Backbone as CSV, one residue per row, in Angstrom:
resi,resn,N_x,N_y,N_z,CA_x,CA_y,CA_z,C_x,C_y,C_z
1,MET,0.841,-1.170,0.000,0.000,0.000,0.000,0.886,1.233,0.000
2,ASP,0.473,2.232,-0.750,1.195,3.491,-0.857,0.236,4.608,-0.461
3,VAL,0.536,5.336,0.597,-0.316,6.429,1.062,0.315,7.748,0.652
4,ALA,-0.487,8.620,0.030,0.039,9.898,-0.440,-1.057,10.950,-0.407
5,ASP,-0.613,12.202,-0.554,-1.601,13.262,-0.708,-1.989,13.308,-2.189
6,GLY,-2.700,14.320,-2.597,-3.214,14.357,-3.954,-2.272,14.894,-5.013
7,HIS,-1.029,15.157,-4.673,-0.101,15.729,-5.653,0.192,14.722,-6.754
8,LEU,0.069,15.168,-7.994,0.233,14.298,-9.148,1.594,13.600,-9.190
9,SER,2.641,14.278,-8.763,3.971,13.650,-8.818,4.054,12.418,-7.911
10,ASN,3.337,12.423,-6.806,3.334,11.248,-5.924,2.738,10.034,-6.624
11,TRP,1.665,10.268,-7.384,1.029,9.148,-8.076,1.898,8.657,-9.237
12,ARG,2.630,9.551,-9.856,3.538,9.137,-10.933,4.672,8.268,-10.378
13,ILE,5.184,8.643,-9.213,6.224,7.834,-8.564,5.664,6.462,-8.216
14,GLN,4.455,6.444,-7.687,3.814,5.178,-7.327,3.667,4.288,-8.558
15,GLU,3.179,4.865,-9.650,2.991,4.086,-10.876,4.317,3.578,-11.436
16,ALA,5.363,4.408,-11.366,6.651,4.038,-11.946,7.418,3.016,-11.109
17,TYR,7.417,3.189,-9.787,8.277,2.376,-8.939,7.540,1.330,-8.101
18,PHE,6.240,1.529,-7.900,5.473,0.611,-7.060,4.154,0.237,-7.725
19,PRO,4.187,-0.264,-8.959,2.946,-0.520,-9.690,2.060,-1.595,-9.064
20,ASP,2.642,-2.459,-8.254,1.853,-3.518,-7.631,1.225,-3.079,-6.309
21,TYR,1.591,-1.905,-5.828,1.024,-1.386,-4.584,-0.359,-0.806,-4.853
22,THR,-1.194,-0.819,-3.856,-2.508,-0.193,-3.946,-2.374,1.249,-3.475
23,PRO,-2.621,2.229,-4.364,-2.502,3.617,-3.939,-3.693,4.024,-3.068
24,VAL,-3.408,4.769,-2.009,-4.432,5.221,-1.079,-4.234,6.704,-0.836
25,LEU,-5.315,7.466,-0.973,-5.252,8.895,-0.710,-5.395,9.140,0.782
26,ASP,-4.522,9.931,1.337,-4.610,10.337,2.739,-5.921,11.102,2.908
27,LEU,-6.836,10.596,3.705,-8.172,11.173,3.843,-8.156,12.605,4.361
28,LEU,-7.223,12.939,5.209,-7.182,14.294,5.754,-6.873,15.333,4.680
29,TYR,-6.206,14.930,3.641,-5.858,15.867,2.568,-7.108,16.437,1.889
30,PRO,-7.993,15.606,1.332,-9.177,16.194,0.698,-10.143,16.817,1.707
31,LEU,-10.212,16.265,2.907,-11.110,16.846,3.916,-10.694,18.258,4.283
32,SER,-9.396,18.487,4.400,-8.942,19.835,4.743,-9.248,20.812,3.612
33,HIS,-9.203,20.341,2.385,-9.499,21.215,1.253,-10.987,21.562,1.167
34,VAL,-11.864,20.598,1.392,-13.291,20.933,1.339,-13.676,21.817,2.521
35,TYR,-13.031,21.629,3.661,-13.317,22.506,4.792,-12.881,23.940,4.465
36,GLN,-11.708,24.095,3.882,-11.235,25.429,3.513,-12.154,26.075,2.475
37,ALA,-12.656,25.284,1.547,-13.580,25.821,0.543,-14.878,26.278,1.198
38,ALA,-15.402,25.474,2.109,-16.632,25.850,2.815,-16.401,27.082,3.675
39,GLU,-15.277,27.123,4.338,-14.948,28.263,5.193,-14.855,29.557,4.380
40,ALA,-14.391,29.456,3.153,-14.225,30.638,2.302,-15.553,31.244,1.877
41,VAL,-16.583,30.427,1.758,-17.872,30.937,1.283,-18.947,31.005,2.354
42,ALA,-18.713,30.396,3.500,-19.726,30.359,4.562,-19.840,31.703,5.268
43,VAL,-21.037,31.956,5.760,-21.256,33.207,6.493,-20.897,33.076,7.969
44,ASP,-20.913,31.832,8.480,-20.537,31.584,9.874,-20.164,30.107,10.031
45,VAL,-19.828,29.710,11.242,-19.374,28.331,11.495,-20.477,27.319,11.190
46,ASP,-21.703,27.624,11.567,-22.807,26.695,11.292,-23.004,26.494,9.790
47,ASP,-22.908,27.562,9.037,-23.031,27.472,7.589,-21.876,26.670,6.998
48,CYS,-20.688,26.846,7.547,-19.513,26.095,7.099,-19.751,24.600,7.249
49,TRP,-20.228,24.181,8.418,-20.472,22.760,8.641,-21.649,22.252,7.828
50,ARG,-22.656,23.096,7.581,-23.780,22.697,6.732,-23.268,22.354,5.328
51,LEU,-22.366,23.174,4.820,-21.776,22.908,3.510,-20.869,21.683,3.532
52,CYS,-20.067,21.581,4.567,-19.032,20.546,4.656,-19.574,19.126,4.828
53,LYS,-20.619,18.971,5.598,-21.075,17.622,5.948,-21.363,16.736,4.741
54,PRO,-22.122,17.194,3.748,-22.316,16.294,2.603,-21.028,16.077,1.807
55,TRP,-20.196,17.119,1.711,-18.935,16.973,0.976,-18.057,15.913,1.611
56,ILE,-17.957,15.942,2.940,-17.154,14.950,3.665,-17.712,13.546,3.446
57,ALA,-19.039,13.425,3.508,-19.674,12.111,3.295,-19.369,11.594,1.896
58,TRP,-19.447,12.464,0.898,-19.183,12.033,-0.476,-17.733,11.596,-0.650
59,ILE,-16.811,12.295,-0.010,-15.402,11.884,-0.076,-15.236,10.516,0.568
60,TRP,-15.796,10.338,1.739,-15.705,9.065,2.458,-16.274,7.921,1.627
61,GLN,-17.357,8.195,0.917,-18.028,7.170,0.108,-17.379,6.987,-1.264
62,GLY,-16.403,7.827,-1.595,-15.754,7.725,-2.892,-16.600,8.279,-4.027
63,ARG,-17.566,9.122,-3.703,-18.495,9.675,-4.697,-17.994,11.050,-5.168
64,LEU,-16.816,11.065,-5.708,-16.197,12.325,-6.121,-16.941,13.009,-7.252
65,GLU,-17.587,12.228,-8.112,-18.342,12.827,-9.205,-19.500,13.673,-8.665
66,VAL,-20.094,13.244,-7.551,-21.173,14.009,-6.913,-20.608,15.278,-6.297
67,LEU,-19.474,15.166,-5.646,-18.825,16.322,-5.025,-18.462,17.371,-6.081
68,ILE,-17.884,16.942,-7.166,-17.463,17.865,-8.222,-18.665,18.571,-8.848
69,ALA,-19.780,17.861,-8.973,-20.976,18.418,-9.600,-21.849,19.221,-8.643
70,ALA,-21.534,19.212,-7.347,-22.368,19.897,-6.350,-22.441,21.385,-6.617
71,PRO,-23.667,21.942,-6.582,-23.818,23.375,-6.851,-23.347,24.275,-5.701
72,ASP,-23.378,23.761,-4.485,-22.983,24.580,-3.311,-21.499,24.537,-3.098
């Protein structure tokens, strides 16, 4: 298993040198990004968490296509 953040160069290294390993994204990496995005547009902390909760669930479930298409 190879654990990395979302930087493209990490995945290229994994593909080149560890092709038999299962790549795994560090969960805190995308969660911190969706929290920062919610924080940037939210009017207060409650609004931030209202935005974040479905995004976090979609990341956990691997439903990135839903997250990317989300209007909020």
